N, C-alpha and C positions, 0 to 999 in steps of 0.2 A: 684604464686605469683614469680616476676622475681627475679630471685635471686643475678643477677646484677646490680641492681636498689638500690641504696642506701638508706637506713631505718635511720631516724631520732626520736630517742628516749629520751623520759623523765625519769629518774629515779630517783623520790620520796625516799629519806634514807637519814640519816646522816652518815652510814658508806659510804666511799670509797668502800669497798671492796664490796657491793650490786652492785656498778656500773660495776665494772670488772666483775664482773659476769654473769651481762646482756649481755656486751660486747662480752664477749667469747664462752656464748651459741651461740649468733647469728652469730659469723664469722666463728668459730667451724663447722656450718653446711653453709658455704658460704654464708651467707649475709653480704653486706659491711654497719655496723653498725655503724651510729656514737649518742653515747650515751653525753644527755648533763646531767648535776646532779645539781638538788634543795633539798640544804637540808632544806628551810621553804618555807613556801607559798610567799614571796615576790619574790625568786629567781624561784620560780613558774611564776608567771606575768609577769616576763623579758621574759621567753624561749615561754610563749606562747603567747605572744605580738609579738616575728619577725616571725610567723604564718608559721612557718617549721615542726613541732611535725608533728608526724603521731601514736605515739602511749606513751601511760602514763603507766608506769609501778610504782607500789605504795606498797613499802614495809611497812606494817601495825605496825610491829615490830619495826621501828626508823624510825619514821614520826610524825609529832607534830602533823597533822590533821588526824580525820577519813575520811574514803570514802566519807561519804554524803558530807561534805566538798568539798574533792578536785573537787567531781564532779562537784557541783554548782561553783566552780569558773573556772573550764577548762568549764562550760556553758557559763558562761561570753565573752567568746573568741569563742570558736568553739563546739559548742554541738556535732556535730559529732563523736568526737577526742574518742576512748575506752581508759577504766580505765581498768587493768588487776592488780589485788590486789595480792599479797606475804606472807604468812607467815609459819613459820619453821613446822607446823602440825595441817593442817587446817581439820575439822571436816565438815561433813556435814551441822550441823546447823551455821558454821561460814560463808560456801560455799553460803548458803540461803540467811544468812543477809546480807553479800556485795553486791551480785546480787542484792536484794531489793534495797539496799542503791543506786545503779546506776554503778557497778561494772558489767565490762562483764563476771568476771569469779574469780574464786579465786583459787591459784593452792600454791602447796607447793616448797619449795627450793628444794627440795630431789627428786622431779620428775621432772629430765630436760625435758625428751622426750616431757611431756605433758605438759610444761609449751613451750616452743618451737611450737609446734602443736597448742596452742592456740593463741603466739602471730602471727604466719602466718596465721591464719584466721582472726584474729582481722585486720591486715594490708591488705588481703584480700577485705576484706567486705569492709573499709575504703575507698580502693582505687574506687570501683566499686560504691560505693554510691556517692563519688565526680565526678566521671568519668560520670554517671545517672544525676546528678546535675547540670553539665556543656552540657550536650547534652538537659537537658528541656531547659535549660538557655535558651542555641543558639537557640533552635528550639520557643522556646517564643519570642525570639529577632527576630528572622528570619521574624515570624509570624506579630509580632507588624513594623516589615517595610515593608512586604508587605500590612500590611493594608495600614498604610502610603501611600504607593506608589497606593496602589488602591485611596486612597481618592484625591492624589493630580493630579493622573493619567486625563487625558481628555477621553480617551476609556472607555468602560463600560467593566467591568471586574467583572465575578462570580468564585465563588470556586462550584465544586461538588463533592461529595463521592456517589457512588453507582448508579450516574444517576439524587442523588436530590442534590438542591441546597442549601449550605451550608451558605454562604455568599453573598453578592453584596455589589458592588461600589453605591454611587449617581447617578453617570453616567449610571449605569445597570438599577436603578430605575428609570431615568429619561425617559432614552431611550424606556423601555417598559411601561412606566405610569402607574405604579404601585402606590400604595400610600406612601408607605414607604418600609424600607428591610424587617422587618417581615413580608410583605403581600407576599413575595417573596421567602424566605429563608423555607424550609423546601417541596416545592413543586417538582414536578420533571422534569428535566430539557425541555422534550421535550414539555412539556406545553406552550411554550413559540416560537414553530417553527411550521411550518407546517410540514403535513403529508408527503408530497414527500422527506422531509429534514431528517427525522428520523432513516431512518438507516443508512446516512451517517456520523449523529451526533454520533451515538450509534458504529458504528467502529470505528471513532475518539476516541472516548473515551476509549475504549478497546485497539487500538494501543497504546495509551499515557500512559497507566496501563502498559503496557507490553514495554514500553520505546521502540517503533518501530515506534513513529511517529516524525517525522521529524520536529527540532521548527519552522523551516522558510516558511514550509507550509500554506498555507491557504485555509478553507473549506469555498465554497459559497455554502449557504445555504439562504432559503425562511424564517424569521418571520414574530409572528403575536402581535400586541400589545393588551392592554388591553380593548383598544376602537373596536379592528376589522382590524386595519390597519396591511398591510402587508408589507413587504420591503425585500430585499437583502441584506445580510449582508455578510462579508467575516469573519470567524472564526481562531484562533489562539489557538492552546492547549500545555501547560505545565505542568508536572509533580510536583508537590511539597508534602514536608510532613512537616505534622505538627504533635502535641502530640497524636491524634487520628488516626493517619492513614495516608496514601496516597489520596491526594486528585488531581482535575485536575485544572488548571486553565483554564478557557475560557475566551479570552480577544478578543474582536471585534474590528476589524483593522481598523486602519483610512485610508480610501480611499481617494486618492489627488483628491481634485475637478477640471473637468474636465473643464476647460476653452476656449470654441471656440468664436471665432470671428462670431456675428450676421451674417454678410454676408455670414459666410462660411455654418451656420447652414439654411439660406435660401435656398442657394446652393442645400444642399442636401437633403433637403424636395423637390424642386424642380424635382432632380432626379428619387424618388419613390411614388410609386405609395401608393396614401391616403387611400385605403383600406386595402391591402395586406399588406402596406409600404416594400413591395419589390421593388428592381429597374423596373422604365419602361423598357420597349424592347431593345430598342436604349441605354440605359445606361448597359442593362445587358450582351448585346452582344460586345460593346466595352471592358467591363472588361475582359468578356469569351476570347476574341480574345488576349485579354494582356495576362491574367495567361495564358495557352494554348501554348501561343510561348515560355515561359520556361519551361522544364521541373521540374516533381516534386521531392523534395528531396527522396521519396521512394513513390511505388505504381505509379497509374496513375490516369489522369482527366477521370472522366465519366459525361454523361450528361444525365441527367433525367427529363423527360415531364412528370408532373400529370396535370391530369383533373377529377374533380369527374362526376361522371354517370348519365345520367338524370338530368341535372339542369335543363328540362324546366320545371320538372314536380314538382321541390322544388319552381321552379316562381310561377306556378301558385297555390301554397298551401301559401306560407306566401309573396307573390308579388315581384314584381321586384326591389325596393329599402331596401327591407327587406332582399332578398337574399344576396345584397353585405354584408352583415353582417354575413352571414352566409359563405360565401367566405372569411371574415376576420378571423373567428373562424379557417377555413383550414388550412388558412396561418401558424395563431399562432401556430398551432399543428405539423406543417412542420417546422418551426422556432426552435421550442423544439429539431427537431432530429437533425439539423445542427451543424455539427464541425464547428471549430474557422475558417477554412480557406475557409471552403464553404460558397456560398452564392446566390441568389437565385433571378427571376424576372417574372413579370405578361409579359406573352407574348402577348396573344390577349385575351380578353373574358374572361373565364373560364380558360386558359391554363394556367400552369404555370413553369418553369424551374429554374432546380436547376445544379449548375456548384458544382460534388461535388470531392475531393480527397480520394480516397481508393484504398486499396492494390491491387484489382484487380476488374473485370465487376463482379464476382461471388459475391465479398464483398459489390458493390451496387445494386446488385439484392437482396440481403439479406436485405439491406436498406428499399429499395422499398418494400421489403414484408413486413415487420415488420408496414410502415406506412398504407399498407393497411389493415392488419388485424388490426390494433388500427383505423382505421376512421371507419371499416363496426362498430364496436362495442360504438362508439362514440357518445355522445348526443348533439347535435347544440341544443341550446337553443335561442329562436326567440319566439317575440311577445307571451309571455305566453303559449307557445307548445314547443316541443322538437320534433326536425327533425333528422331522421336518413341517412344517404348515404353512396354509395360507391366510390371508385376513382379507375381509371387506371394510371398504371406509366409504362411509355416507357424507356426502358435504351437502352446508345448506348457508348462504350469507346471511347474516344478523342484518334485517333491513326493515322498512316501515309496512311491509306490506304483511307482518302477522302482526296481530292484535296482543299476543299475549306470549310470555315465556313458554307456556305448554304448545302454543300451536307450533314456535320453533323447534322445541324437541320434538314435536310428534313427527314435525315435516323433515327433520334429519334422520330420525330413527325410520320412516318412510326409505328415506332415500339408499338407507344400509339393508333394509330387507329387500328391495327391489333388485340390488346388487347381489344378494346373496341368490333370489329367487333366478336370478342369470349363470348361478353357477359359481358364485366366487369368485374373488383374487381378481378384484378387480375395486376400483372407484366409482362412484356414483352419484351425482350433481342431482340435488331435490329438484320434482319436477311435476308438480300433481295437478290436479285438471282445478281443484279448489284453489291449488295458488293462483293457477292460471286467470280465475275471475278475480283473485285477489290485485294481482297485477296489473290487470286492466286497468283497476281504480285509481291504482296506485300512480302507475304511468299518466291516467288523465290529469293531475295533479301537478303531477314533473311538469309535463309538457307544456301546461299553462304556463309556470314557472319558468321555464328555458327559451322559449318565445319573447316571454315580457322581458328577459336580462338580455337575449341578443337585442330587440330593440331598442332597450334603453343603456347598452352599452353596458351593461355592471358583468361582465367577463374581462380578466385580468393574468395575465403571464404571470410563470413562476420558473423561475431557471435557476436549475441542479447545475456546477460545475463540475466539470471531468477534469481530471490531473492523469497526470504523465506518470506510468509505473518504472518504463525503462528509460525514459531521460523526461526534459521539462518540455511541457504542452504550452503553445499560444492559448489564450482565453478560447475556451470552445464549451460551450451549456448544451443540457439537455431541457427543451422548452416543454413547461408543464402548465396546466389552466386551473384554474380557480372562475367560481362563481360568485358572486354578493348577491344574497338578498335584499328583501325592500328594505332591512334594518342595517344594508351594509356588513352585515357578518358574514365573514368567506362559509362558502360551501364545498365541500373536498369533492373532487372527480368522481369517488366512487359512489357517490350519491347520487348526480344525475345524469352521469355520462352512461350506464344502462339502462335507464330509462330514453334516452337519446339514442342510443344505439337500437332497440326497439322499434321506434317510432321515426326513424329514418329521417332524425336531424343532425346526424354526424358530417355529412359532410358539408353541413353550412356551419357547426362548431368549428371543425379542420381549417376553412378557410379562414375562418377569424383568427385563428391561431395561428395561420403562417403569415398572414400579413402582419399579425400583433408581433412576430417573432422577428421578421424581416427588419421591421421599425425599431425592435430592442438589438437588433444585431449592429444597424446603423450607429445606433448612439450609446450602446458601450461598446465600440470599437470591437466587435466578437472576432475572432478567426472563424470560427465557425458554430453555427448552431443545427441541435438535432429535432427537427417535427416528427412526430408522430401521426400517421394517419390510421385512421380508421378501415375497416371491410368496406364500408361505402362508399370511401374514398377512392381505394383500391381498384372500385369498379367504375368509377367515373374517367373516362375518354377525353374529356377536355381539361384533366386537371392539368396536366404536363403545360400545354400553350396559357393557362391561365394563369398559372406559378412563373411561369417565364415572363407573362405582360406585367404583372407584380413587380417583378425585378426589376424589368426597363422601366418601370414608374420610377423605382427608387435609385436607380444607379446603384445596384448593389450587384457585385462579381455575382455569377452563379455559384460558385464552386463554395461561397461562404453559408450555404444552406445545404442540410443533407436531410434527406426525407428517410422516414425509417417505417416498418411493416413488419408484424410481428412475424415469425419462423412459422408458424403455424397458418395465418390466412395465407401465406405465400404458399404453403407444401397443399392447401384446400382447392386454391385459385392460380395454382401455376402458372398457365398462358396469360391470364391477366397482371399477373406478378411482374411476367417476361416482358409483356408489353410496356407497363407502367417502367420498368427498371429501363428497359432501351430509351423509352421517351424521354428522360430525365437527364439520363446520362447523354443522349443527343445534346440535350441542353444545358452540359457544363454544370448541372445539380449534382450533388451525392446522393449515393443512396445506401440506408444501412437493413441489415437484419436484425429485428429484436428478439428476445427472448430466445436464444440459441441454446442448444446444449440440452434441453428437457427431453428430445426426441431424439434419442441417437440413431446412428447408420442415415444421417439426413445430411452427408458430408456432398453428394451429387449435385445437392441443391444451391450450392455454390459455385459450381460452375455453370449451371445453368442461369443464375442470374448475376453473376458475378459484382458482387456488391463492392462498393469501399471500405465499409466495417460492419463488423459483427459483434453485436451486444451477446454476451454471455447471462442468461437468465440470470435474476436476482437469487430465484429459490434455491439455486445450487450452495449460493455462498455459504450457508451455516452448516451443512452436514459436509462441505469442501475440507474443512478443515482437519476434517478426522477422518472421512474416509476415503481411503486410498483408491480403490476401483473407481469412485468419481473424480478423483484426483487425475489419475489416467484419462478416465474420459475426454477432461478440457484438456489438459496434456494434447492429447491428440486432434482436439476441434482446432487449439492455436497453433499446435504445427500443419494442420493442413490450411489452414487462413494463410499463415506466412508463406508457404510455398504458394502460394496463390496472391500473393502479395496484399493480403486484405487486415486491416486491422482491427484489433479487437479490442473489445470494450467491457470490462467487466461491471455489473447492474447490480445496485445495494450493498457495497461494500460498509458494513455496520462496524465491524472492528480492526486492531492489529493484526491478528490473526487471519482472516481473508486476503488481508494485505500482502502477507509475509507470505503465504503460500501462490497468492497468483507472480507473485516475482521470479517464485521457481519456477511454474509451468508457464511461462513465458507470453503472460498475456501486456499488450500493450498499454493501456490507460483503465482507467477506475473511478466510478460514481457512486455517490451514496452519502449516507450521514456521515462517514468517516471521513470524506471528503469535504462536504459542508453540508450543512443542511438546506432544505430551498428556501430560496428568498423570493417573495411573492409581492408583485408592484400593486401595493392597494391603497396607493395616492389617493387625495380627495381629485386631484386632477390629473385626469388619467395621461398616463406618457404613451400611451397608443390612443392613434386618434379614433377619433369613435367609426363606427365601420357602418352601413347601411343594411339592415336586415337583407333587405329586396336585394340590396347589389350583389351581398353573398351568397344568395339562395339563386339567381341570376346567372353568376360570374360575371 
């Protein structure tokens, strides 16, 4: 009981000395007591009607009413008020009789310590009971208001606890075509949604219960109604508290109806192939030319050419007309794997083109490989039969080595033809003799720019925050690099790093990034920074020693930096990767494997390299939200890492759906534009001290 809190006590007695006795007993123990004297029942009525009293002290020897009468009188006003009876020398029988009549206790006027303890006990109990009642009343009022809001709302709303629907409003009943609310309550929430959306919904429920679901975020899902219809919905999640515990409110967001003029709809339809719903060739080329004229905000544009293998056999099996339906199903699977800024066209016959926006050509290759693997197993249903086919994907990055759009198209078609000549069912990167010649001329220009930028300190670091999924994380960042041209404009790494890699400049750039990242770590008080290493640095035997020296110069703890290499490079150069991992681990530096999960069945590499972190490849994030097989593969990878005490980070998380699925799959951290856009240090006065080009080369 808070001794600074005033106590209002009704003292029932005909002797004023008794009132003073109660007052002195409480005040001498530090309680701010306010005693009101009631010499008869009429005075008690007046005191109780004011609703201030917290305790009734009844002196039985000097008050006209017995305990039972006093209790009955106070119950008509405030049943919860405690009554403490007082006698000069009570015995056990008297105590029992008083408590039987409704008093909380009977005490002796001579035992002040016990008397005080009982008063404090009853006051504390009364205040707790009143606080609890207030909380319950507030919760009931809140629940009443929520139910009023549910019924008045035009949005469909449901409440769920432990994945079970506890209540819904009439809009939810109508949307899902249920008979009534009772027909829905008590059923699993997942029963109303397609299997491909289950992982995202489960993850969103877990995130909401943990207080980590942003209220403004919407989850895109597919639902099915009682009559078997399927529809796309956007769900909003919010945590609410009822008397029986926390619930999750699921509200179906109202999507504004897209009002488009009929002429615009007709114009758009005329631009698209009716079978695939992709753009016709001319419209695709026009959009590609416009898009590629402007650099992406990050990454690069990559052109993919997709064609089913041996399609003439399919035509013979199902007929020419029915084969168009097979092509439509293939186009739909491609569409499901496109990012929001990607677009596709039907180029000619069965040849399809896609313009991808990706981090690198290797990311596009990974996208193509996922498509090839999926199509090989996908059942194409047509005319009461199931057809299986394969496809070949040609990949070519859009870069300055091509003089025209026609050269770019020719290069990607050539890559696709080479893949088909090798047997099909594969991804093939563009690589021709003509391109080789152009590439050498292209590289000669970039090498000059890169060396100039290194000497003039025109490199800058960018930092991408890493956020905790299971728990809050300290400030951690993935470090990126930008280059400034002579005019001070930022150049994306996808433009200059490929040339640097081909011309053995990556070791120098890596060392610049490492030292700049160390300085950033000190300046921003980052808990840890992740620094990417190229294949050239992986092969550098002096790297670990050099990094240790640079840490010593800055008095920076080794565990605040984490060096990362790609899983592909590690697998290609496993002995070098083991040596590097061992050396930096001995120095106390963190070690991470990046771009994991593309190649399956590589769990053994975790035992060989023993990384502190693995990063799940960003190319998996888009299709991860709906591809249950891929979800299971990522779950197995996350579980294998957990078993080995390796922390997992998901790369390139772009939306709430991906975050929700990652919650469900047990991933620890995430990075990407959903967390934060990369921030680039582009100040006039560099925050990172200038590095000598020669010093970086020579270590």
